[in-house]
C-alpha positions as CSV (number, residue, x, y, z in Angstrom):
1,X,0.0,0.0,0.0
2,X,2.8,2.4,0.9
3,X,4.5,1.8,-2.4
4,X,1.3,2.2,-4.4
5,X,0.4,5.5,-2.8
6,X,4.0,6.7,-3.0
7,X,3.8,6.1,-6.7
8,X,0.4,7.8,-7.1
9,X,1.7,10.9,-5.3
10,X,2.9,12.2,-8.7
11,X,-0.8,12.8,-9.7
12,X,-1.8,15.4,-7.0
13,X,1.7,16.9,-7.2
14,X,1.1,17.5,-10.9
15,X,-2.4,18.8,-10.4
16,X,-1.4,21.2,-7.6
17,X,1.7,22.4,-9.5
18,X,-0.3,23.0,-12.7
19,X,-3.0,24.9,-10.8
20,X,-0.7,27.1,-8.8
21,X,2.0,27.9,-11.5
22,X,1.5,26.2,-14.8
23,X,1.4,23.0,-16.9
24,X,5.1,22.5,-17.3
25,X,5.8,23.2,-13.7
26,X,3.3,20.6,-12.7
27,X,4.9,18.0,-15.0
28,X,8.4,18.9,-13.7
29,X,7.2,18.7,-10.1
30,X,5.7,15.2,-10.8
31,X,9.0,14.1,-12.4
32,X,11.0,15.2,-9.3
33,X,8.5,13.4,-7.0
34,X,8.7,10.2,-9.1
35,X,12.4,9.9,-8.3
36,X,12.4,11.6,-4.9
37,X,15.1,9.7,-3.0
38,X,13.5,10.0,0.4
39,X,10.0,9.0,-0.9
40,X,11.4,6.1,-2.9
41,X,13.3,4.9,0.2
42,X,10.4,5.4,2.6
43,X,7.9,3.6,0.4
44,X,9.9,0.4,1.1
45,X,8.6,0.5,4.7
46,X,5.1,0.0,6.1
47,X,4.3,3.6,7.0
48,X,1.0,5.5,6.6
49,X,2.7,8.7,5.5
50,X,2.5,8.1,1.8
51,X,-1.2,7.4,2.1
52,X,-1.6,10.5,4.2
53,X,0.3,12.7,1.9
54,X,-1.5,11.5,-1.2
55,X,-4.9,12.4,0.3
56,X,-3.5,15.6,1.9
57,X,-2.2,16.9,-1.5
58,X,-5.5,15.9,-3.2
59,X,-7.4,17.9,-0.5
60,X,-5.1,20.9,-0.9
61,X,-5.6,20.8,-4.7
62,X,-9.4,20.8,-4.4
63,X,-9.2,23.3,-1.5
64,X,-7.4,25.8,-3.7
65,X,-9.9,25.4,-6.5
66,X,-12.7,25.7,-3.9
67,X,-11.3,29.0,-2.7
68,X,-10.8,30.3,-6.3
69,X,-14.0,29.1,-7.9
70,X,-16.4,28.3,-5.1
71,X,-17.5,25.2,-6.9
72,X,-19.6,22.8,-4.8
73,X,-17.9,19.6,-6.2
74,X,-14.6,21.0,-5.1
75,X,-15.9,21.3,-1.5
76,X,-17.1,17.7,-1.7
77,X,-13.8,16.3,-3.1
78,X,-11.7,18.4,-0.7
79,X,-13.7,17.2,2.3
80,X,-13.5,13.5,1.2
81,X,-9.8,13.7,0.6
82,X,-8.9,15.5,3.9
83,X,-11.3,13.1,5.7
84,X,-9.3,10.1,4.4
85,X,-6.0,12.0,5.2
86,X,-7.2,12.4,8.8
87,X,-7.9,8.7,9.1
88,X,-4.4,8.0,7.9
89,X,-2.8,10.7,10.2
90,X,-4.6,12.9,12.7
91,X,-2.5,15.9,11.4
92,X,-5.0,16.1,8.5
93,X,-7.3,18.0,10.9
94,X,-4.8,21.0,10.8
95,X,-5.4,21.3,7.0
96,X,-9.2,21.3,7.5
97,X,-8.8,24.2,10.0
98,X,-6.4,26.1,7.8
99,X,-8.7,25.8,4.7
100,X,-11.6,27.0,6.8
101,X,-9.6,30.0,8.0
102,X,-8.6,30.8,4.4
103,X,-12.3,30.5,3.3
104,X,-13.3,33.0,5.9
105,X,-10.6,35.4,4.7
106,X,-11.6,35.0,1.1
107,X,-15.3,35.5,1.9
108,X,-14.5,38.6,3.9
109,X,-12.2,40.2,1.3
110,X,-14.5,39.4,-1.7
111,X,-17.8,39.8,0.1
112,X,-18.7,36.3,-1.1
113,X,-20.3,34.8,1.9
114,X,-23.3,33.4,0.0
115,X,-21.2,32.0,-2.8
116,X,-18.9,30.1,-0.4
117,X,-21.4,29.1,2.3
118,X,-22.7,26.0,0.5
119,X,-19.4,24.7,-0.8
120,X,-17.7,25.1,2.6
121,X,-20.7,23.4,4.3
122,X,-20.3,20.5,1.9
123,X,-16.6,20.5,2.7
124,X,-17.2,20.2,6.4
125,X,-20.0,17.6,5.9
126,X,-17.9,15.3,3.8
127,X,-14.9,15.6,6.2
128,X,-17.2,14.7,9.1
129,X,-18.6,11.6,7.4
130,X,-15.1,10.1,7.6
131,X,-13.8,11.7,10.8
132,X,-16.9,11.6,13.1
133,X,-17.1,7.8,13.5
134,X,-13.4,7.6,14.4
135,X,-13.6,10.5,16.9
136,X,-16.7,8.8,18.5
137,X,-14.9,5.5,18.6
138,X,-11.9,7.1,20.4
139,X,-14.3,8.8,22.9
140,X,-15.9,5.4,23.6
141,X,-12.6,3.6,24.0
142,X,-10.6,6.3,25.8
143,X,-13.3,8.0,27.8
144,X,-12.4,11.5,26.6
145,X,-12.9,13.6,23.5
146,X,-9.7,13.8,21.4
147,X,-8.8,14.2,17.8
148,X,-6.1,11.5,18.1
149,X,-5.6,8.4,20.2
150,X,-2.0,8.3,19.1
151,X,-0.6,10.0,22.2
152,X,-2.7,8.5,25.0
153,X,-2.7,4.8,24.2
154,X,-1.1,3.7,27.5
155,X,2.5,3.7,26.4
156,X,5.4,4.8,28.7
157,X,7.4,7.6,27.1
158,X,10.9,8.7,27.5
159,X,12.0,12.3,28.0
160,X,14.8,12.6,25.4
161,X,14.5,16.2,24.2
162,X,17.3,17.4,26.5
163,X,19.7,14.6,25.5
164,X,22.4,15.7,22.9
165,X,22.2,13.6,19.8
166,X,25.8,12.4,20.2
167,X,25.2,11.3,23.8
168,X,24.8,7.6,23.1
169,X,24.9,6.5,26.7
170,X,22.2,9.0,27.5
171,X,19.9,7.7,24.8
172,X,20.6,4.1,25.9
173,X,19.7,4.7,29.5
174,X,16.5,6.5,28.4
175,X,15.4,4.1,25.7
176,X,16.7,0.6,26.2
177,X,15.1,-0.3,29.6
178,X,11.6,-1.4,30.2
179,X,9.4,0.1,32.9
180,X,8.1,-1.8,36.0
181,X,5.1,-3.1,34.1
182,X,7.3,-4.5,31.3
183,X,6.2,-1.8,28.8
184,X,8.8,-0.7,26.3
185,X,10.0,2.9,26.4
186,X,9.3,5.0,23.3
187,X,11.7,7.7,22.0
188,X,9.1,9.6,20.0
189,X,7.4,11.2,23.0
190,X,8.6,13.9,25.3
191,X,7.0,13.8,28.8
192,X,5.7,11.4,31.4
193,X,2.2,12.9,31.0
194,X,1.2,11.3,27.8
195,X,-1.7,13.7,27.3
196,X,0.8,16.4,26.6
197,X,2.6,14.4,23.9
198,X,1.3,16.2,20.9
199,X,2.7,19.4,19.4
200,X,-0.2,21.7,20.2
201,X,-0.5,20.7,23.9
202,X,3.2,20.7,24.3
203,X,3.5,24.3,23.0
204,X,0.6,25.4,25.2
205,X,1.8,23.8,28.5
206,X,5.6,24.1,28.0
207,X,6.1,27.3,25.9
208,X,9.7,27.9,27.1
209,X,10.7,24.3,26.5
210,X,9.0,24.3,23.1
211,X,10.9,27.5,22.1
212,X,14.2,25.9,23.3
213,X,13.4,22.7,21.3
214,X,12.5,24.8,18.3
215,X,15.9,26.5,18.2
216,X,17.7,23.2,18.6
217,X,15.6,21.4,16.0
218,X,16.0,24.1,13.5
219,X,19.8,23.7,13.8
220,X,19.5,19.9,13.5
221,X,17.2,20.3,10.5
222,X,19.8,22.5,8.8
223,X,22.8,20.5,9.8
224,X,21.7,16.9,9.7
225,X,18.1,16.2,8.6
226,X,17.6,18.4,5.5
227,X,20.2,16.5,3.5
228,X,18.4,13.3,4.2
229,X,15.0,14.4,3.0
230,X,15.8,16.9,0.2
231,X,18.7,16.8,-2.3
232,X,20.9,19.8,-1.6
233,X,21.4,20.3,-5.3
234,X,17.7,21.2,-5.6
235,X,18.0,24.0,-3.1
236,X,19.6,26.2,-5.8
237,X,16.6,25.5,-8.0
238,X,14.2,26.3,-5.1
239,X,15.9,29.7,-4.8
240,X,15.5,30.3,-8.6
241,X,11.9,29.2,-8.5
242,X,11.1,31.6,-5.7
243,X,13.2,34.7,-6.5
244,X,14.4,34.6,-10.1
245,X,11.5,36.8,-11.0
246,X,9.3,39.3,-9.3
247,X,5.9,38.0,-8.2
248,X,2.7,39.1,-9.7
249,X,-0.6,38.8,-7.7
250,X,-1.3,35.3,-8.9
251,X,2.2,34.0,-8.0
252,X,2.1,35.7,-4.6
253,X,-1.2,34.0,-3.8
254,X,0.2,30.6,-5.0
255,X,3.4,30.9,-2.9
256,X,1.4,32.2,0.0
257,X,-0.9,29.2,-0.2
258,X,2.1,26.8,-0.2
259,X,3.7,28.6,2.7
260,X,0.6,28.6,4.9
261,X,0.2,24.8,4.2
262,X,3.7,24.3,5.5
263,X,3.0,26.0,8.8
264,X,2.5,22.7,10.7
265,X,6.3,22.2,10.4
266,X,6.7,24.8,13.1
267,X,4.8,22.5,15.5
268,X,6.8,19.5,14.5
269,X,10.1,21.5,15.2
270,X,8.9,22.2,18.7
271,X,9.2,18.5,19.4
272,X,11.6,16.5,17.2
273,X,13.2,17.0,13.8
274,X,12.8,13.4,12.7
275,X,13.2,13.0,8.9
276,X,9.9,11.1,8.4
277,X,7.9,14.0,10.0
278,X,8.8,16.2,7.1
279,X,7.3,14.0,4.3
280,X,4.1,16.1,3.9
281,X,6.2,19.2,3.1
282,X,8.5,17.7,0.4
283,X,5.9,17.9,-2.4
284,X,5.0,21.4,-1.4
285,X,8.6,22.5,-1.7
286,X,9.0,20.5,-4.9
287,X,6.6,22.8,-6.8
288,X,8.6,26.0,-6.5
289,X,11.7,23.9,-7.1
290,X,10.2,22.8,-10.4
291,X,9.6,26.4,-11.2
292,X,13.3,26.9,-10.7
293,X,14.0,24.1,-13.1
294,X,11.9,26.0,-15.7
295,X,13.8,29.2,-15.0
296,X,17.1,27.3,-15.6
297,X,15.8,26.1,-18.9
298,X,14.9,29.7,-19.9
299,X,18.4,30.8,-18.9
300,X,19.9,28.0,-21.0
301,X,17.8,29.0,-24.0
302,X,18.6,32.7,-23.6
303,X,22.4,31.9,-23.3
304,X,22.3,29.7,-26.5
305,X,20.4,32.4,-28.4
306,X,22.9,35.1,-27.4
307,X,26.1,33.1,-28.0
308,X,25.5,30.4,-30.7
309,X,25.7,31.3,-34.4
310,X,22.5,31.2,-36.4
311,X,23.7,28.0,-38.2
312,X,23.5,25.9,-35.0
313,X,21.2,28.0,-32.9
314,X,17.9,26.3,-33.6
315,X,19.4,22.8,-33.1
316,X,20.9,23.9,-29.8
317,X,17.7,25.5,-28.7
318,X,15.9,22.2,-29.2
319,X,18.5,20.3,-27.3
320,X,18.8,22.7,-24.4
321,X,15.7,21.7,-22.4
322,X,16.7,18.0,-22.6
323,X,20.2,18.7,-21.5
324,X,19.0,20.8,-18.5
325,X,16.4,18.2,-17.6
326,X,18.9,15.4,-17.7
327,X,21.3,17.3,-15.5
328,X,18.6,18.0,-12.9
329,X,17.3,14.5,-12.8
330,X,20.7,12.8,-12.9
331,X,21.8,14.8,-9.9
332,X,18.7,13.7,-7.9
333,X,19.2,10.1,-9.0
334,X,22.8,10.3,-7.8
335,X,21.5,11.4,-4.4
336,X,19.3,8.3,-4.4
337,X,22.2,5.9,-5.3
338,X,24.5,7.2,-2.6
339,X,22.8,5.5,0.4
340,X,22.5,2.3,-1.6
341,X,26.2,2.0,-2.1
342,X,27.2,3.4,1.3
343,X,26.7,1.1,4.3
344,X,24.5,2.8,6.9
345,X,23.5,2.0,10.5
346,X,21.0,-0.7,9.5
347,X,23.6,-2.5,7.3
348,X,26.1,-2.3,10.2
349,X,23.7,-3.8,12.6
350,X,22.9,-6.6,10.2
351,X,26.6,-7.4,9.8
352,X,27.2,-7.1,13.6
353,X,24.3,-9.4,14.5
354,X,25.9,-12.7,13.1
355,X,29.3,-11.6,14.4
356,X,28.1,-11.1,17.9
357,X,26.1,-14.3,17.8
358,X,29.3,-16.3,17.4
359,X,31.1,-14.6,20.2
360,X,29.2,-15.9,23.3
361,X,27.2,-14.0,25.9
362,X,23.5,-13.6,26.4
363,X,21.0,-13.2,23.6
364,X,20.2,-9.6,22.7
365,X,17.7,-8.3,20.1
366,X,19.0,-5.4,18.1
367,X,16.1,-3.0,17.4
368,X,16.5,-0.7,14.4
369,X,14.3,0.6,11.7
370,X,16.3,-1.1,8.9
371,X,16.6,-4.6,10.5
372,X,13.6,-6.7,9.6
373,X,13.4,-9.1,11.2
374,X,15.6,-7.9,14.2
375,X,19.1,-9.4,14.2
376,X,19.4,-11.9,17.0
377,X,22.9,-11.6,18.4
378,X,25.0,-12.5,21.4
379,X,26.5,-9.8,23.4
380,X,30.1,-10.6,24.3
């Protein structure tokens, strides 16, 4: 399922890119997503993120057309898509609230309350059809109203946000032991009070700690995480796509829409800059990156027209887009090949397991994301 929806992601990426900027940018963004190293790698695992991001992007596409045209069917499709996204990941609720806020702003600025009232009502109704049964089920099972049962399912959590990333002993002491009830400690949560283990509640109850975490996680994102989720070569194209030309009103609205839909990353950074948490934002960043690819093609065409003699000019102009496209895509593919030919932590554990097993000691299960099944080894 993860691989299927990871493949299908190119469709809403194309539709959103085409709607926000243009046909060619949509196609280029889809091509970049088709070979995205992080998405290709993550689709190998059984995660819900690819399903979530597919429906989230679909909802954002229909949400944009809803705000622009006020069509009822767009409200229906946006509500269905975000309702399914919510079932895959409770963070889908943030996009519902964001689109509602934008609809209120549009209705106020354009004095179009009547035009938007019915489409937005259909949007809420269709979302509720999918979300309400799940919310009611969680209330029945957990005894409280909540938008997510993810954070209060009875696990014991480890406070690791103050442990430096290079403090291996600190992480081991916090993560490896079991509690008195035999429950495994989980690194992904922050406090003993599990009801505070979601970004909104954590920011509300611990604003100072959230601000401190935010500063640290921004540094980690820049220094360690970004290069894992987004090829650094594409950052240059992202800059071209954003700033190579001045924005007209249409481009400003499109870029503003993408920026607003990336705001939840601020909540993520208040807790932990884990690479997988940034999957919803990669397609949104890919769209202006594709616009930068288009700007690079235009630069290449302009350079050829200004420097090549008329005899060869037309032939070179026909070849220029293909050469630029090949350069862009080959660089991204090289980024994908690198972790394949370079042993990582998972490969090291797989090699270490059999070696340790032969050297005596008690049996130990090595738990790491890349080891499936876990390597049984003997600790000497």
